[in-house]
PyMOL Python script that loads the backbone (N, CA, C, O; Angstrom):
from pymol import cmd

cmd.read_pdbstr("""\
ATOM      1  N   MET A   1      92.168  96.010 106.943  1.00  0.00           N
ATOM      2  CA  MET A   1      91.441  94.784 106.772  1.00  0.00           C
ATOM      3  C   MET A   1      92.384  93.684 106.302  1.00  0.00           C
ATOM      4  O   MET A   1      93.273  93.916 105.483  1.00  0.00           O
ATOM      5  N   LEU A   2      92.183  92.517 106.819  1.00  0.00           N
ATOM      6  CA  LEU A   2      93.030  91.391 106.479  1.00  0.00           C
ATOM      7  C   LEU A   2      92.346  90.515 105.445  1.00  0.00           C
ATOM      8  O   LEU A   2      91.245  90.021 105.689  1.00  0.00           O
ATOM      9  N   PRO A   3      92.986  90.310 104.278  1.00  0.00           N
ATOM     10  CA  PRO A   3      92.379  89.417 103.285  1.00  0.00           C
ATOM     11  C   PRO A   3      92.605  87.963 103.647  1.00  0.00           C
ATOM     12  O   PRO A   3      93.674  87.585 104.126  1.00  0.00           O
ATOM     13  N   ILE A   4      91.602  87.166 103.416  1.00  0.00           N
ATOM     14  CA  ILE A   4      91.704  85.729 103.635  1.00  0.00           C
ATOM     15  C   ILE A   4      91.409  85.058 102.308  1.00  0.00           C
ATOM     16  O   ILE A   4      90.347  85.278 101.725  1.00  0.00           O
ATOM     17  N   THR A   5      92.335  84.244 101.824  1.00  0.00           N
ATOM     18  CA  THR A   5      92.183  83.602 100.537  1.00  0.00           C
ATOM     19  C   THR A   5      91.884  82.126 100.732  1.00  0.00           C
ATOM     20  O   THR A   5      92.559  81.437 101.497  1.00  0.00           O
ATOM     21  N   THR A   6      90.858  81.649 100.028  1.00  0.00           N
ATOM     22  CA  THR A   6      90.524  80.236 100.062  1.00  0.00           C
ATOM     23  C   THR A   6      90.535  79.710  98.640  1.00  0.00           C
ATOM     24  O   THR A   6      90.227  80.447  97.704  1.00  0.00           O
ATOM     25  N   THR A   7      90.879  78.467  98.469  1.00  0.00           N
ATOM     26  CA  THR A   7      90.922  77.850  97.155  1.00  0.00           C
ATOM     27  C   THR A   7      89.995  76.641  97.142  1.00  0.00           C
ATOM     28  O   THR A   7      90.042  75.797  98.037  1.00  0.00           O
ATOM     29  N   THR A   8      89.159  76.572  96.123  1.00  0.00           N
ATOM     30  CA  THR A   8      88.241  75.456  95.970  1.00  0.00           C
ATOM     31  C   THR A   8      88.749  74.563  94.848  1.00  0.00           C
ATOM     32  O   THR A   8      89.075  75.063  93.772  1.00  0.00           O
ATOM     33  N   LEU A   9      88.824  73.286  95.065  1.00  0.00           N
ATOM     34  CA  LEU A   9      89.390  72.348  94.097  1.00  0.00           C
ATOM     35  C   LEU A   9      88.413  71.224  93.824  1.00  0.00           C
ATOM     36  O   LEU A   9      87.865  70.725  94.807  1.00  0.00           O
ATOM     37  N   PRO A  10      88.134  70.780  92.671  1.00  0.00           N
ATOM     38  CA  PRO A  10      88.273  71.515  91.404  1.00  0.00           C
ATOM     39  C   PRO A  10      86.983  72.250  91.084  1.00  0.00           C
ATOM     40  O   PRO A  10      85.906  71.834  91.508  1.00  0.00           O
ATOM     41  N   ALA A  11      87.088  73.329  90.344  1.00  0.00           N
ATOM     42  CA  ALA A  11      85.901  74.058  89.917  1.00  0.00           C
ATOM     43  C   ALA A  11      85.348  73.441  88.646  1.00  0.00           C
ATOM     44  O   ALA A  11      84.143  73.229  88.510  1.00  0.00           O
ATOM     45  N   THR A  12      86.249  73.158  87.723  1.00  0.00           N
ATOM     46  CA  THR A  12      85.842  72.470  86.493  1.00  0.00           C
ATOM     47  C   THR A  12      86.917  71.453  86.141  1.00  0.00           C
ATOM     48  O   THR A  12      88.098  71.654  86.424  1.00  0.00           O
ATOM     49  N   THR A  13      86.507  70.402  85.545  1.00  0.00           N
ATOM     50  CA  THR A  13      87.462  69.373  85.119  1.00  0.00           C
ATOM     51  C   THR A  13      87.175  69.024  83.662  1.00  0.00           C
ATOM     52  O   THR A  13      86.035  68.753  83.284  1.00  0.00           O
ATOM     53  N   THR A  14      88.230  69.037  82.860  1.00  0.00           N
ATOM     54  CA  THR A  14      88.098  68.640  81.469  1.00  0.00           C
ATOM     55  C   THR A  14      88.934  67.391  81.280  1.00  0.00           C
ATOM     56  O   THR A  14      90.110  67.368  81.643  1.00  0.00           O
ATOM     57  N   SER A  15      88.349  66.368  80.724  1.00  0.00           N
ATOM     58  CA  SER A  15      89.073  65.118  80.577  1.00  0.00           C
ATOM     59  C   SER A  15      89.020  64.659  79.121  1.00  0.00           C
ATOM     60  O   SER A  15      87.971  64.674  78.477  1.00  0.00           O
ATOM     61  N   THR A  16      90.166  64.260  78.636  1.00  0.00           N
ATOM     62  CA  THR A  16      90.259  63.654  77.309  1.00  0.00           C
ATOM     63  C   THR A  16      91.025  62.350  77.459  1.00  0.00           C
ATOM     64  O   THR A  16      91.449  61.992  78.558  1.00  0.00           O
ATOM     65  N   THR A  17      91.195  61.672  76.394  1.00  0.00           N
ATOM     66  CA  THR A  17      91.902  60.396  76.466  1.00  0.00           C
ATOM     67  C   THR A  17      93.387  60.568  76.712  1.00  0.00           C
ATOM     68  O   THR A  17      94.048  59.624  77.146  1.00  0.00           O
ATOM     69  N   THR A  18      93.946  61.780  76.440  1.00  0.00           N
ATOM     70  CA  THR A  18      95.386  61.966  76.583  1.00  0.00           C
ATOM     71  C   THR A  18      95.782  62.858  77.753  1.00  0.00           C
ATOM     72  O   THR A  18      96.915  62.767  78.226  1.00  0.00           O
ATOM     73  N   SER A  19      94.882  63.720  78.238  1.00  0.00           N
ATOM     74  CA  SER A  19      95.264  64.618  79.326  1.00  0.00           C
ATOM     75  C   SER A  19      94.046  65.029  80.151  1.00  0.00           C
ATOM     76  O   SER A  19      92.899  64.872  79.730  1.00  0.00           O
ATOM     77  N   THR A  20      94.337  65.563  81.347  1.00  0.00           N
ATOM     78  CA  THR A  20      93.304  66.077  82.236  1.00  0.00           C
ATOM     79  C   THR A  20      93.686  67.494  82.632  1.00  0.00           C
ATOM     80  O   THR A  20      94.836  67.745  82.992  1.00  0.00           O
ATOM     81  N   THR A  21      92.737  68.428  82.570  1.00  0.00           N
ATOM     82  CA  THR A  21      92.976  69.813  82.953  1.00  0.00           C
ATOM     83  C   THR A  21      92.081  70.141  84.134  1.00  0.00           C
ATOM     84  O   THR A  21      90.882  69.863  84.113  1.00  0.00           O
ATOM     85  N   ILE A  22      92.674  70.734  85.166  1.00  0.00           N
ATOM     86  CA  ILE A  22      91.913  71.160  86.341  1.00  0.00           C
ATOM     87  C   ILE A  22      92.050  72.669  86.450  1.00  0.00           C
ATOM     88  O   ILE A  22      93.164  73.192  86.455  1.00  0.00           O
ATOM     89  N   LYS A  23      90.935  73.368  86.536  1.00  0.00           N
ATOM     90  CA  LYS A  23      90.916  74.818  86.686  1.00  0.00           C
ATOM     91  C   LYS A  23      90.542  75.143  88.128  1.00  0.00           C
ATOM     92  O   LYS A  23      89.519  74.673  88.627  1.00  0.00           O
ATOM     93  N   LEU A  24      91.372  75.949  88.799  1.00  0.00           N
ATOM     94  CA  LEU A  24      91.119  76.324  90.191  1.00  0.00           C
ATOM     95  C   LEU A  24      90.405  77.664  90.241  1.00  0.00           C
ATOM     96  O   LEU A  24      90.669  78.545  89.423  1.00  0.00           O
ATOM     97  N   VAL A  25      89.505  77.815  91.195  1.00  0.00           N
ATOM     98  CA  VAL A  25      88.822  79.079  91.433  1.00  0.00           C
ATOM     99  C   VAL A  25      89.288  79.595  92.783  1.00  0.00           C
ATOM    100  O   VAL A  25      89.197  78.883  93.783  1.00  0.00           O
ATOM    101  N   THR A  26      89.792  80.839  92.825  1.00  0.00           N
ATOM    102  CA  THR A  26      90.261  81.438  94.064  1.00  0.00           C
ATOM    103  C   THR A  26      89.359  82.607  94.426  1.00  0.00           C
ATOM    104  O   THR A  26      89.058  83.452  93.583  1.00  0.00           O
ATOM    105  N   THR A  27      88.928  82.652  95.683  1.00  0.00           N
ATOM    106  CA  THR A  27      88.104  83.758  96.162  1.00  0.00           C
ATOM    107  C   THR A  27      88.815  84.444  97.318  1.00  0.00           C
ATOM    108  O   THR A  27      89.527  83.800  98.089  1.00  0.00           O
ATOM    109  N   THR A  28      88.618  85.747  97.434  1.00  0.00           N
ATOM    110  CA  THR A  28      89.211  86.508  98.533  1.00  0.00           C
ATOM    111  C   THR A  28      88.091  87.181  99.312  1.00  0.00           C
ATOM    112  O   THR A  28      87.232  87.853  98.741  1.00  0.00           O
ATOM    113  N   THR A  29      88.115  86.990 100.621  1.00  0.00           N
ATOM    114  CA  THR A  29      87.127  87.599 101.500  1.00  0.00           C
ATOM    115  C   THR A  29      87.858  88.516 102.469  1.00  0.00           C
ATOM    116  O   THR A  29      88.864  88.117 103.055  1.00  0.00           O
ATOM    117  N   THR A  30      87.372  89.730 102.644  1.00  0.00           N
ATOM    118  CA  THR A  30      88.005  90.691 103.537  1.00  0.00           C
ATOM    119  C   THR A  30      87.102  90.923 104.743  1.00  0.00           C
ATOM    120  O   THR A  30      85.916  91.221 104.600  1.00  0.00           O
ATOM    121  N   PHE A  31      87.686  90.781 105.937  1.00  0.00           N
ATOM    122  CA  PHE A  31      86.954  91.006 107.174  1.00  0.00           C
ATOM    123  C   PHE A  31      87.496  92.272 107.837  1.00  0.00           C
ATOM    124  O   PHE A  31      88.712  92.447 107.904  1.00  0.00           O
ATOM    125  N   PRO A  32      86.638  93.149 108.322  1.00  0.00           N
ATOM    126  CA  PRO A  32      87.127  94.350 109.010  1.00  0.00           C
ATOM    127  C   PRO A  32      87.756  93.980 110.356  1.00  0.00           C
ATOM    128  O   PRO A  32      87.292  93.073 111.047  1.00  0.00           O
ATOM    129  N   MET A  33      88.830  94.710 110.714  1.00  0.00           N
ATOM    130  CA  MET A  33      89.455  94.483 112.014  1.00  0.00           C
ATOM    131  C   MET A  33      88.598  95.119 113.102  1.00  0.00           C
ATOM    132  O   MET A  33      88.020  96.188 112.908  1.00  0.00           O
ATOM    133  N   LYS A  34      88.527  94.463 114.223  1.00  0.00           N
ATOM    134  CA  LYS A  34      87.811  94.999 115.371  1.00  0.00           C
ATOM    135  C   LYS A  34      88.630  96.163 115.934  1.00  0.00           C
ATOM    136  O   LYS A  34      89.839  96.040 116.132  1.00  0.00           O
ATOM    137  N   ILE A  35      87.973  97.280 116.188  1.00  0.00           N
ATOM    138  CA  ILE A  35      88.672  98.447 116.731  1.00  0.00           C
ATOM    139  C   ILE A  35      88.746  98.310 118.245  1.00  0.00           C
ATOM    140  O   ILE A  35      87.727  98.157 118.917  1.00  0.00           O
ATOM    141  N   ILE A  36      89.966  98.366 118.771  1.00  0.00           N
ATOM    142  CA  ILE A  36      90.205  98.247 120.209  1.00  0.00           C
ATOM    143  C   ILE A  36      90.836  99.564 120.665  1.00  0.00           C
ATOM    144  O   ILE A  36      91.969  99.855 120.279  1.00  0.00           O
ATOM    145  N   PRO A  37      90.142 100.366 121.472  1.00  0.00           N
ATOM    146  CA  PRO A  37      90.688 101.667 121.877  1.00  0.00           C
ATOM    147  C   PRO A  37      92.086 101.595 122.495  1.00  0.00           C
ATOM    148  O   PRO A  37      92.890 102.506 122.298  1.00  0.00           O
ATOM    149  N   SER A  38      92.383 100.542 123.229  1.00  0.00           N
ATOM    150  CA  SER A  38      93.681 100.439 123.905  1.00  0.00           C
ATOM    151  C   SER A  38      94.797  99.924 123.005  1.00  0.00           C
ATOM    152  O   SER A  38      95.942  99.835 123.448  1.00  0.00           O
ATOM    153  N   ASP A  39      94.501  99.588 121.772  1.00  0.00           N
ATOM    154  CA  ASP A  39      95.513  99.120 120.824  1.00  0.00           C
ATOM    155  C   ASP A  39      96.237 100.328 120.236  1.00  0.00           C
ATOM    156  O   ASP A  39      95.965 100.735 119.106  1.00  0.00           O
ATOM    157  N   LEU A  40      97.153 100.893 121.004  1.00  0.00           N
ATOM    158  CA  LEU A  40      97.819 102.136 120.619  1.00  0.00           C
ATOM    159  C   LEU A  40      98.783 101.971 119.456  1.00  0.00           C
ATOM    160  O   LEU A  40      99.001 102.924 118.707  1.00  0.00           O
ATOM    161  N   ASP A  41      99.367 100.788 119.281  1.00  0.00           N
ATOM    162  CA  ASP A  41     100.307 100.594 118.174  1.00  0.00           C
ATOM    163  C   ASP A  41      99.640 100.033 116.918  1.00  0.00           C
ATOM    164  O   ASP A  41     100.303  99.848 115.897  1.00  0.00           O
ATOM    165  N   GLY A  42      98.329  99.759 116.983  1.00  0.00           N
ATOM    166  CA  GLY A  42      97.573  99.375 115.807  1.00  0.00           C
ATOM    167  C   GLY A  42      97.835  97.986 115.265  1.00  0.00           C
ATOM    168  O   GLY A  42      97.611  97.746 114.079  1.00  0.00           O
ATOM    169  N   ASN A  43      98.302  97.059 116.093  1.00  0.00           N
ATOM    170  CA  ASN A  43      98.608  95.707 115.604  1.00  0.00           C
ATOM    171  C   ASN A  43      97.470  94.708 115.836  1.00  0.00           C
ATOM    172  O   ASN A  43      97.644  93.517 115.578  1.00  0.00           O
ATOM    173  N   GLY A  44      96.327  95.162 116.311  1.00  0.00           N
ATOM    174  CA  GLY A  44      95.176  94.286 116.464  1.00  0.00           C
ATOM    175  C   GLY A  44      95.026  93.636 117.821  1.00  0.00           C
ATOM    176  O   GLY A  44      94.078  92.881 118.038  1.00  0.00           O
ATOM    177  N   CYS A  45      95.936  93.908 118.740  1.00  0.00           N
ATOM    178  CA  CYS A  45      95.827  93.364 120.095  1.00  0.00           C
ATOM    179  C   CYS A  45      96.441  94.359 121.078  1.00  0.00           C
ATOM    180  O   CYS A  45      97.105  95.309 120.664  1.00  0.00           O
ATOM    181  N   VAL A  46      96.227  94.148 122.355  1.00  0.00           N
ATOM    182  CA  VAL A  46      96.734  95.044 123.394  1.00  0.00           C
ATOM    183  C   VAL A  46      97.790  94.294 124.190  1.00  0.00           C
ATOM    184  O   VAL A  46      97.476  93.363 124.933  1.00  0.00           O
ATOM    185  N   GLY A  47      99.043  94.705 124.030  1.00  0.00           N
ATOM    186  CA  GLY A  47     100.167  94.038 124.692  1.00  0.00           C
ATOM    187  C   GLY A  47     101.077  95.034 125.381  1.00  0.00           C
ATOM    188  O   GLY A  47     100.704  96.182 125.622  1.00  0.00           O
ATOM    189  N   MET A  48     102.273  94.576 125.693  1.00  0.00           N
ATOM    190  CA  MET A  48     103.223  95.402 126.431  1.00  0.00           C
ATOM    191  C   MET A  48     103.655  96.648 125.654  1.00  0.00           C
ATOM    192  O   MET A  48     103.917  97.685 126.265  1.00  0.00           O
ATOM    193  N   ASP A  49     103.736  96.571 124.324  1.00  0.00           N
ATOM    194  CA  ASP A  49     104.080  97.760 123.549  1.00  0.00           C
ATOM    195  C   ASP A  49     103.047  98.865 123.768  1.00  0.00           C
ATOM    196  O   ASP A  49     103.399 100.042 123.845  1.00  0.00           O
ATOM    197  N   ASP A  50     101.781  98.486 123.867  1.00  0.00           N
ATOM    198  CA  ASP A  50     100.723  99.462 124.140  1.00  0.00           C
ATOM    199  C   ASP A  50     100.859 100.031 125.550  1.00  0.00           C
ATOM    200  O   ASP A  50     100.635 101.222 125.764  1.00  0.00           O
ATOM    201  N   VAL A  51     101.224  99.186 126.506  1.00  0.00           N
ATOM    202  CA  VAL A  51     101.427  99.641 127.888  1.00  0.00           C
ATOM    203  C   VAL A  51     102.564 100.656 127.937  1.00  0.00           C
ATOM    204  O   VAL A  51     102.443 101.685 128.601  1.00  0.00           O
ATOM    205  N   TYR A  52     103.681 100.377 127.235  1.00  0.00           N
ATOM    206  CA  TYR A  52     104.819 101.306 127.222  1.00  0.00           C
ATOM    207  C   TYR A  52     104.442 102.628 126.562  1.00  0.00           C
ATOM    208  O   TYR A  52     104.859 103.693 127.018  1.00  0.00           O
ATOM    209  N   MET A  53     103.657 102.564 125.493  1.00  0.00           N
ATOM    210  CA  MET A  53     103.212 103.795 124.843  1.00  0.00           C
ATOM    211  C   MET A  53     102.311 104.594 125.779  1.00  0.00           C
ATOM    212  O   MET A  53     102.451 105.811 125.894  1.00  0.00           O
ATOM    213  N   PHE A  54     101.389 103.907 126.447  1.00  0.00           N
ATOM    214  CA  PHE A  54     100.478 104.582 127.357  1.00  0.00           C
ATOM    215  C   PHE A  54     101.242 105.227 128.510  1.00  0.00           C
ATOM    216  O   PHE A  54     100.891 106.318 128.958  1.00  0.00           O
ATOM    217  N   GLU A  55     102.269 104.563 128.979  1.00  0.00           N
ATOM    218  CA  GLU A  55     103.075 105.104 130.081  1.00  0.00           C
ATOM    219  C   GLU A  55     103.612 106.491 129.725  1.00  0.00           C
ATOM    220  O   GLU A  55     103.656 107.383 130.572  1.00  0.00           O
ATOM    221  N   GLY A  56     104.017 106.664 128.472  1.00  0.00           N
ATOM    222  CA  GLY A  56     104.511 107.970 128.037  1.00  0.00           C
ATOM    223  C   GLY A  56     103.420 109.019 127.921  1.00  0.00           C
ATOM    224  O   GLY A  56     103.698 110.212 128.037  1.00  0.00           O
ATOM    225  N   TYR A  57     102.190 108.597 127.695  1.00  0.00           N
ATOM    226  CA  TYR A  57     101.067 109.519 127.548  1.00  0.00           C
ATOM    227  C   TYR A  57     100.437 109.904 128.878  1.00  0.00           C
ATOM    228  O   TYR A  57      99.854 110.982 129.000  1.00  0.00           O
ATOM    229  N   PHE A  58     100.548 109.031 129.880  1.00  0.00           N
ATOM    230  CA  PHE A  58      99.840 109.211 131.146  1.00  0.00           C
ATOM    231  C   PHE A  58     100.238 110.525 131.818  1.00  0.00           C
ATOM    232  O   PHE A  58     101.417 110.766 132.074  1.00  0.00           O
ATOM    233  N   GLY A  59      99.250 111.368 132.100  1.00  0.00           N
ATOM    234  CA  GLY A  59      99.491 112.627 132.786  1.00  0.00           C
ATOM    235  C   GLY A  59     100.165 113.688 131.941  1.00  0.00           C
ATOM    236  O   GLY A  59     100.328 114.818 132.402  1.00  0.00           O
ATOM    237  N   ALA A  60     100.567 113.362 130.709  1.00  0.00           N
ATOM    238  CA  ALA A  60     101.299 114.302 129.872  1.00  0.00           C
ATOM    239  C   ALA A  60     100.374 115.140 128.989  1.00  0.00           C
ATOM    240  O   ALA A  60     100.830 116.054 128.301  1.00  0.00           O
ATOM    241  N   GLY A  61      99.076 114.831 129.007  1.00  0.00           N
ATOM    242  CA  GLY A  61      98.138 115.592 128.196  1.00  0.00           C
ATOM    243  C   GLY A  61      98.167 115.217 126.730  1.00  0.00           C
ATOM    244  O   GLY A  61      97.598 115.928 125.902  1.00  0.00           O
ATOM    245  N   ASN A  62      98.821 114.107 126.388  1.00  0.00           N
ATOM    246  CA  ASN A  62      98.860 113.649 124.995  1.00  0.00           C
ATOM    247  C   ASN A  62      97.539 112.967 124.672  1.00  0.00           C
ATOM    248  O   ASN A  62      97.189 111.957 125.285  1.00  0.00           O
ATOM    249  N   ILE A  63      96.815 113.511 123.722  1.00  0.00           N
ATOM    250  CA  ILE A  63      95.475 113.028 123.387  1.00  0.00           C
ATOM    251  C   ILE A  63      95.482 111.582 122.889  1.00  0.00           C
ATOM    252  O   ILE A  63      94.443 110.924 122.931  1.00  0.00           O
ATOM    253  N   ASN A  64      96.622 111.070 122.418  1.00  0.00           N
ATOM    254  CA  ASN A  64      96.706 109.688 121.942  1.00  0.00           C
ATOM    255  C   ASN A  64      96.445 108.677 123.056  1.00  0.00           C
ATOM    256  O   ASN A  64      96.033 107.550 122.781  1.00  0.00           O
ATOM    257  N   GLY A  65      96.677 109.059 124.292  1.00  0.00           N
ATOM    258  CA  GLY A  65      96.449 108.163 125.415  1.00  0.00           C
ATOM    259  C   GLY A  65      95.067 108.284 126.030  1.00  0.00           C
ATOM    260  O   GLY A  65      94.750 107.578 126.987  1.00  0.00           O
ATOM    261  N   ASP A  66      94.235 109.176 125.489  1.00  0.00           N
ATOM    262  CA  ASP A  66      92.885 109.372 126.007  1.00  0.00           C
ATOM    263  C   ASP A  66      91.965 108.293 125.444  1.00  0.00           C
ATOM    264  O   ASP A  66      91.236 108.526 124.480  1.00  0.00           O
ATOM    265  N   LEU A  67      92.006 107.124 126.049  1.00  0.00           N
ATOM    266  CA  LEU A  67      91.305 105.954 125.529  1.00  0.00           C
ATOM    267  C   LEU A  67      89.792 106.043 125.675  1.00  0.00           C
ATOM    268  O   LEU A  67      89.061 105.488 124.855  1.00  0.00           O
ATOM    269  N   ASP A  68      89.309 106.734 126.708  1.00  0.00           N
ATOM    270  CA  ASP A  68      87.859 106.858 126.908  1.00  0.00           C
ATOM    271  C   ASP A  68      87.293 108.164 126.334  1.00  0.00           C
ATOM    272  O   ASP A  68      86.107 108.455 126.490  1.00  0.00           O
ATOM    273  N   LYS A  69      88.139 108.934 125.679  1.00  0.00           N
ATOM    274  CA  LYS A  69      87.741 110.162 124.959  1.00  0.00           C
ATOM    275  C   LYS A  69      87.010 111.174 125.845  1.00  0.00           C
ATOM    276  O   LYS A  69      86.008 111.769 125.447  1.00  0.00           O
ATOM    277  N   ASP A  70      87.549 111.351 127.072  1.00  0.00           N
ATOM    278  CA  ASP A  70      86.947 112.349 127.961  1.00  0.00           C
ATOM    279  C   ASP A  70      87.816 113.596 128.102  1.00  0.00           C
ATOM    280  O   ASP A  70      87.533 114.447 128.945  1.00  0.00           O
ATOM    281  N   GLY A  71      88.859 113.718 127.298  1.00  0.00           N
ATOM    282  CA  GLY A  71      89.668 114.931 127.281  1.00  0.00           C
ATOM    283  C   GLY A  71      90.933 114.902 128.118  1.00  0.00           C
ATOM    284  O   GLY A  71      91.684 115.878 128.119  1.00  0.00           O
ATOM    285  N   ASP A  72      91.196 113.803 128.837  1.00  0.00           N
ATOM    286  CA  ASP A  72      92.424 113.709 129.621  1.00  0.00           C
ATOM    287  C   ASP A  72      92.925 112.269 129.635  1.00  0.00           C
ATOM    288  O   ASP A  72      92.206 111.334 129.282  1.00  0.00           O
ATOM    289  N   VAL A  73      94.170 112.119 130.051  1.00  0.00           N
ATOM    290  CA  VAL A  73      94.766 110.777 130.178  1.00  0.00           C
ATOM    291  C   VAL A  73      94.956 110.532 131.664  1.00  0.00           C
ATOM    292  O   VAL A  73      95.854 111.091 132.293  1.00  0.00           O
ATOM    293  N   ASP A  74      94.087 109.676 132.219  1.00  0.00           N
ATOM    294  CA  ASP A  74      94.072 109.472 133.662  1.00  0.00           C
ATOM    295  C   ASP A  74      93.867 107.996 133.997  1.00  0.00           C
ATOM    296  O   ASP A  74      94.007 107.122 133.141  1.00  0.00           O
ATOM    297  N   TYR A  75      93.533 107.741 135.260  1.00  0.00           N
ATOM    298  CA  TYR A  75      93.359 106.354 135.695  1.00  0.00           C
ATOM    299  C   TYR A  75      92.195 105.649 135.000  1.00  0.00           C
ATOM    300  O   TYR A  75      92.229 104.429 134.840  1.00  0.00           O
ATOM    301  N   ASP A  76      91.176 106.383 134.588  1.00  0.00           N
ATOM    302  CA  ASP A  76      90.079 105.757 133.840  1.00  0.00           C
ATOM    303  C   ASP A  76      90.607 105.140 132.541  1.00  0.00           C
ATOM    304  O   ASP A  76      90.180 104.056 132.144  1.00  0.00           O
ATOM    305  N   ASP A  77      91.539 105.840 131.885  1.00  0.00           N
ATOM    306  CA  ASP A  77      92.148 105.311 130.663  1.00  0.00           C
ATOM    307  C   ASP A  77      93.024 104.102 130.984  1.00  0.00           C
ATOM    308  O   ASP A  77      93.045 103.121 130.240  1.00  0.00           O
ATOM    309  N   PHE A  78      93.743 104.186 132.098  1.00  0.00           N
ATOM    310  CA  PHE A  78      94.583 103.064 132.518  1.00  0.00           C
ATOM    311  C   PHE A  78      93.739 101.815 132.799  1.00  0.00           C
ATOM    312  O   PHE A  78      94.121 100.708 132.421  1.00  0.00           O
ATOM    313  N   PHE A  79      92.592 101.999 133.462  1.00  0.00           N
ATOM    314  CA  PHE A  79      91.723 100.852 133.753  1.00  0.00           C
ATOM    315  C   PHE A  79      91.165 100.241 132.469  1.00  0.00           C
ATOM    316  O   PHE A  79      91.019  99.022 132.377  1.00  0.00           O
ATOM    317  N   LEU A  80      90.852 101.080 131.473  1.00  0.00           N
ATOM    318  CA  LEU A  80      90.389 100.572 130.181  1.00  0.00           C
ATOM    319  C   LEU A  80      91.499  99.770 129.506  1.00  0.00           C
ATOM    320  O   LEU A  80      91.246  98.697 128.958  1.00  0.00           O
ATOM    321  N   LEU A  81      92.721 100.284 129.544  1.00  0.00           N
ATOM    322  CA  LEU A  81      93.872  99.559 128.992  1.00  0.00           C
ATOM    323  C   LEU A  81      94.049  98.221 129.710  1.00  0.00           C
ATOM    324  O   LEU A  81      94.274  97.199 129.063  1.00  0.00           O
ATOM    325  N   SER A  82      93.950  98.219 131.030  1.00  0.00           N
ATOM    326  CA  SER A  82      94.094  96.996 131.810  1.00  0.00           C
ATOM    327  C   SER A  82      93.016  95.971 131.462  1.00  0.00           C
ATOM    328  O   SER A  82      93.294  94.776 131.364  1.00  0.00           O
ATOM    329  N   TYR A  83      91.785  96.448 131.276  1.00  0.00           N
ATOM    330  CA  TYR A  83      90.681  95.565 130.952  1.00  0.00           C
ATOM    331  C   TYR A  83      90.843  94.927 129.567  1.00  0.00           C
ATOM    332  O   TYR A  83      90.501  93.763 129.362  1.00  0.00           O
ATOM    333  N   GLN A  84      91.372  95.714 128.621  1.00  0.00           N
ATOM    334  CA  GLN A  84      91.500  95.232 127.246  1.00  0.00           C
ATOM    335  C   GLN A  84      92.823  94.513 126.977  1.00  0.00           C
ATOM    336  O   GLN A  84      93.022  93.983 125.884  1.00  0.00           O
ATOM    337  N   TYR A  85      93.712  94.489 127.940  1.00  0.00           N
ATOM    338  CA  TYR A  85      95.016  93.833 127.765  1.00  0.00           C
ATOM    339  C   TYR A  85      94.832  92.338 127.514  1.00  0.00           C
ATOM    340  O   TYR A  85      94.203  91.630 128.300  1.00  0.00           O
ATOM    341  N   ASP A  86      95.400  91.878 126.393  1.00  0.00           N
ATOM    342  CA  ASP A  86      95.328  90.434 126.093  1.00  0.00           C
ATOM    343  C   ASP A  86      96.706  89.823 125.899  1.00  0.00           C
ATOM    344  O   ASP A  86      96.814  88.618 125.671  1.00  0.00           O
ATOM    345  N   GLY A  87      97.749  90.615 125.982  1.00  0.00           N
ATOM    346  CA  GLY A  87      99.108  90.098 125.919  1.00  0.00           C
ATOM    347  C   GLY A  87      99.643  89.857 124.535  1.00  0.00           C
ATOM    348  O   GLY A  87     100.841  89.619 124.383  1.00  0.00           O
ATOM    349  N   CYS A  88      98.818  89.907 123.527  1.00  0.00           N
ATOM    350  CA  CYS A  88      99.247  89.697 122.133  1.00  0.00           C
ATOM    351  C   CYS A  88     100.000  88.389 121.954  1.00  0.00           C
ATOM    352  O   CYS A  88     100.897  88.297 121.117  1.00  0.00           O
ATOM    353  N   GLY A  89      99.645  87.384 122.729  1.00  0.00           N
ATOM    354  CA  GLY A  89     100.317  86.108 122.602  1.00  0.00           C
ATOM    355  C   GLY A  89     101.704  86.081 123.210  1.00  0.00           C
ATOM    356  O   GLY A  89     102.480  85.168 122.928  1.00  0.00           O
ATOM    357  N   GLU A  90     102.035  87.067 124.043  1.00  0.00           N
ATOM    358  CA  GLU A  90     103.376  87.148 124.654  1.00  0.00           C
ATOM    359  C   GLU A  90     103.522  86.116 125.749  1.00  0.00           C
ATOM    360  O   GLU A  90     104.576  86.028 126.378  1.00  0.00           O
TER     361      GLU A  90
END
""", "prot")
cmd.dss("prot")
cmd.show_as("cartoon", "prot")
cmd.util.cbc("prot")
cmd.orient("prot")
């Protein structure tokens, strides 16, 4: 999960004739990452690194490449990878 921090200014203000004090309130909100079956390297997107990893799994019987969870690594998994490919900003 990725934390997102926001700062609200000012939460309270104390004023006197000689000085001013500002107190900041910081909140942290955590959002769950979307699970993408084709994200083999776990970086949150499907790019060329995932394609290279899948290439090593294809036909080799490595369960890590079984993206559709049907017990094998085949063209159905490749099509799922192709559909979910977003390039990771490459």
